[in-house]
N, C-alpha and C positions, 0 to 999 in steps of 0.2 A: 504494500500500500504506500502511496506516495504522500499521504498526509493532506492531500487536497480535498477540499470539501465540495461536494456536488451541490449546485444551486439550481432549483427549478422554480419557475413561477407557478403559482397555484391560483386558480380562480375560486371565488366564493359566490354562492347563490347563482350558480350557472348549471344548466342541465348537463348530465353526464350519461354515458351509455355504459351499463354494467351488465355483462353477460348477455348482451343483446337486448336489454330492456332499457328504455329511456326513463331516467329518474330525474325529476325536476324539483326545484326548491318548493317546499310545501307538501310534497307527496308524503303519504304515510308509509312507513316501513315497519313490517312485522316479521320477526324472525324467531325460529326455534331450531331444534336439532334436525328437523326434517327439511328445512329450507327457508326461503325468504319470499315474502309477498310485497309487492309495491302497489299501493292504492293511490290512484291519481288524486291530486289535490281536490278536484271537483267532487270526488266521491267521499272524501274523508268526513265532511260535515253530515252528508246524507246518511252514511252508514252509522255514524255516531248517534244520530237522531233515531234511527231504527232500533239500535241496541237499547237506548233509553226508553223508547216507546214500549218495547217488549217487556222491559223491567217494570215500567209503570202498570201495564196491564196485568202482569203476574201478581204484583203487590196489591193492586186494586181487588182482584179476585180473592186474594188471601184475606184482606180487610173485610170484604163482604161475607166470606164464609164464617169469619169470627164474629160478625156483627159489630165490627168496629166502625166508628164514624170516619168518613172519607176526609182526607185533608188535601192540601195543595200538592203534596208529593205524589199523589195518585191521580191528579187531574189529567184527562186525556186532551191532547192537542191536535190540531189540524196539521197535515203535512206542510212544512214551510216552503215547499217548491211547487 
């Protein structure tokens, strides 16, 4: 080794291609031992809303089975899109 340092310019908040998949700033990245999934930025909010909606509906049904009063945490919302 010559002791020289390698310098490369790096870009921030720029799209990249990783394994043949376009990854853009704001995209959701989910990874585990089985692999990696890239969720396009446009889908992140929609999918998060769908997860929350499912949770609200499940908790609402639980409240109703127990005869508990419904509160704002189980109010159902219209699709925002």
